[in-house]
N, C-alpha and C positions, 0 to 999 in steps of 0.2 A: 301557571296562572299568568295571563298577560296583565301587566300593570302599567304599561306605557311604552316608550321607545328609548333605545340606547342613544346617549348623547352623541357618541362619536360616529354612528353609522345609520341612524334612523331605523334600524331593525327593531323588531318587537323585543321588549324587555320582559323576561319571564322569571318567576320565582317558583320554587318547587313546593307545592302544597304539602307533600308528604313530610317535609322537614319542618313543618310548624309544630311537630312533636318535640321541639326544643324551645327553650325560652328565647324571646326576641326583645331586643332593646331598640326603641324607636325614638329618635331625638331630633330636635330642630328648634331654633330660637323663634321668638314671636315674629310672625310675618313670613316664615319660611314656607308655609303651606302644609305644615305637619298634620293638622286635623283633616284637611281636605284629602291629603295623600293617604292617610290611614283609612279613611272612608273608601278609597279606591280598592285597597287591599281587602277590606272586610266585605265589600260587594262581591269580589271574586271568590272569597271563601264561601259566601252564601250561594253563589252560582255553581261552583265546581266541586264542592265537598259536602259531606254530611256531618261536618264537625260542628257541634253546638257551640255557639259563641255567647259569652257573658261579658257585657261591657259595663264597667264601673265608670260613670260619666260625671265627674265633679263639676264640669262647666256646662252641662246640658247641651253638648255639641252633637250628640248622635240621636236626638229624639226623633228625627225624620229619616232614620235609616230605612224604614219601610215605605217611604213615600217616593215613588219613582218619578223622575223628571219627564216632562212632556217630550223632550228631544232624545230620550234614550232609545236605542234600537229596539224595535218591536219585540224581537225574540227574547232579548234580555229583560225587557220590561215585563213580559208575560211571566217569565220564570221567577223574577224577583217578587212580583205581585203574588205569586203562589206560595212564597215562603212564609213560614210562621214566625213573625217578628213581633215580640212583645215589648212594650215600653211601660215601665213602672215609673210614674212621675212623683216627684217630691212636693206635690201641692195637694192639700186636703180635698179639693173639689175635683180632682182628676177622675176620669172614668175608671182607670185602674191605678189607684194610688200605691205608692211605695210604703209598705208597712212591715214592722218587725214585731214578733211576739217576744216580749222580754223574758218570759219564763222558759222559752225554748233556747235561749242563748246559753253559751257555755258559762259555767259558774265563774270562771276568771273574768269573762267579759262583763257579766253583771256587776261584779265587784269593781271593775275598772270604771264603769259608767257611774257608779255611786261613790267613786273615789274611796273605796274601802280596802283595807289590807286584811287578809284572812287571819293574820296573827295579831296585829296591833288592834284590829277592830273585831276580834273573834266573836263576841256575843252578837253584835249587830249583823255580822256576816252570816252567822248561823241562822239568825232570824229571817234574813232574805231567802235563804235556802228553803225555809219551811213556810213561806208566806203565800203559797199558791192558793189555798182555800179563800183567803180574804181578798186576794187579787182577782179571783174569778167571780166573787160574789157581788151582786148588784152593780154590774159594770156601767149602768146608766148614771151612777153617782160618782163624784170625784174620788180618786184613789186616796188622796191625802185625808179627805173627810172620813172615808171608811177605816183607814188605819187609826185615826185619832179616836173614833168612836168604838174601837174594838175593846177598849178597857185594858189592853195589854201594854205595859210600859215600854217593852221592846218595840212593839209596832209604832208606838208614839214617837220613839226616837227615829225610826226609819221615816216616819212622816215628816219630821222636822228636817231630816237630811234631804229628802226629796223636795221639800218646799224651798229650802235654802239654795239648792242646786238648780231648781227649776225643772228637774227631770220629769216630774209627774205631768207637766204641761206640754211635753214634747208631742208634736203632731205625728211622730214616727210610730207610736205604739199601736199595735193591733189587738193586744191582749189575747183573747181567744179566737179572734177572727182570722181569715186567710192572710198570709204574709208572703214576703218575697221568696222564701225558701220553697213554698208550695209551688210557685210559678217556675222556679229553676228546676224543680224535680220533674216538671212536665216536659223538659228537654225540647223547648222550642228551637228553631233554627238559630234565632238570636234573641237574647233577653237584654234589653238596655235598662240599666238601673240608674235612673236620673238622681244624682246626689246634689245637684247644684242649687236647689231652691229651698233648702231648709233654712230656718231662721238662725241656726247656730252650726258652727263647724263640728261640734261634738255629735250632733245628730247625723251628719254626713259620715263621720268616722264610725259611729255605732252601726249604721246601716251597712257600710262596707265590711265591717268586722263580722256582722251576722252572716253575710254571704260567704265570706272566706272561711269562717269557722264551720259552716254547714258543709261546704265542699270538702274541707279537710276531714271532718268527722265521718264522711261517707267515701273517703278515698279508696277504700277496699273494693268498691264497686267497679273501679277502673273503667269509667265510662269514656273518658277522653273529651276534654273541653278546652277551648281557647278562652282564657280569662284576660280580657283587655282592661288594663288600668290606665286610663287616660290621665294626664297631668299627675303622674304617679308620685311626684314630690309632695303633693298634698296629703298623701296617705302613708308614705314610707320615708319619713325624714331620717337622716343620720343622727339628728339630735332631738328626739321626741321630748316634749315638755310635760306631758300629762300621763297618768296611768293608761288612759285610753289610747293615746298616740303610741306609747311604748308597746302595748299589746298588739296593736294593728301592725306596726312595723315588724315586730317579731314574727307575726303570722305570715306576712308577705315574704320575709327572709326565709322562713321555714319552708314555705311552698317552693320558693326559688331553689332551695337546696335539695329538697326531697320530693317535690311534687311530680317531677317528670315521669318517674317510674309508675306513678299512679294515674297518669293521664291528665294531670292538671298542668296545663302549659300556659305560662304567662306571656303577655305582650305588654311591656312597660313603656309608656310613652311620656316624655317630659321635655320641657324647654331647657332645663339646666341639670346636666348630669351631676354636678357637684352638690346639688340639693337633694339627691336621692341616695338612699343607703347603699354604700359600696358593696355590701354583701349580697344585695339583690342584683346589681348590675353584673357582678363578676360571674354569675351563674348563666348568663345569656350566651347562646351560641350563634344567634343571628343578629345582624346589625343593619339598621336603616338610619343613615345619617343625612340630615338635610342641612341647610345653611346654619353654621355655627361660627360666630366670630370670636368667641372667647378663647384665647391661646391656652389658658389653664384647662378648660374643658377638653379641647382638642388633644392636648398632650396626654391627659388622663385616658381618653378614649383610645388613642393610638397604643398606649401601654396595655390597657385591658384587653382590647380586641386585636391581638397580634396578627390574626388572620387577615385583617384589612390592610392593604398596602398603604404605607405611610404617605406615599406621594399622592394617593387619592384622598386620604383623610385631609391632607393639607390643602386640597382644593375646595374644601367645604366653605370657607369664608366668601368665595367667589360664586357660589351657587346662586342662580336665579330662583325665584319662587317656583316651587313644584319640582325642583331638581334634587336628586338624592343619590347617595352611594349605598348600594346593597352588597353585603358581604356575609360570608358564613355558610352554614349548612343549606339555607334555602336559596342561596345564589352560588352554585358550584364554582362560578368564576366571578370575582368582584366586578361590579358593573356600575357605571354612572347612568342614571335614568332620568328622563323627563316623564313625570307621572302623567297618566292618561286622564280622560275626562270622567267625572262622576256620573253614575247612573241614577243615584238618588239625591235628594236635596241635602246640601251640606249645612252644617252649623258652624259656629265660630268665625263667620266672615266679619271683615272689618265694617265698622259703621261708616257709611259714606258721608262726604262733605257735600252739601247741596250748593250748587253754583247758582248765581243770580242770572 
């Protein structure tokens, strides 16, 4: 797949699409052009492969992945326009909103959202497991009200917990309606899961967990998917602080360790490698490194990715915007690249300063 030109020769820079069946680590500090460059790669995946792509998008940077630029070559524009690209938005008034069915989530995930321990909160935990009839009944009425009016003390305790945590008011819930897993199962060419506009970080984390839990639960289908987690440090911290954060980080680390053989291939993108769980980074066999000025981060990357020549890693602080080092399985020979132009509209661009 062509992604730009080689810095040292102006020859085309290519990456091997067939080696995206390994996990990929993509990093670059703010202003390096990381989001723009990642879009270049995803466009080529859409053009040249049949690999379904799922993008977990915490900053809402890929919402226009299906919107072709006016200056894109006509042949590419026609091909991209024919691709099935779905965008699930985290705004309640969206044409296709991002929703999750609470009852379809893994039991441990439901417990984490309600901050319940299956042992310490055994009775309440068990109540949640058997609450489906009342959750599905009279869905036009508030959930907390239905639980309180049930007459069951255990349901009332759950209502109090939901109310105290504010979970019942989350705009994320679909209850019995269509949700994000239904869309993913349709295997569009790309599904962008916009996580960036929820009113709380917990909703973003719960939506991401619902997607990853679903993919893992159906791993035996061995479909083959590229799962892009942009700004992955937001979802896979080495020091998670809440039950939901811990469960989400554990799931990502599990997929990094075991997902390859089932066709769940991660692309983890971040500004700060030190803010991402090391057990996820260490499973990556492909590296895309853009400008990175932190000596600590560069030293860690050189140690983890021994296949990347140290002298090229050390050139990273001097990279201009849009320049990157590609190494690993998808780049048979380590190469320095000036990324090519985008074919679709990019997100994540800087806010300009208006001149007088």
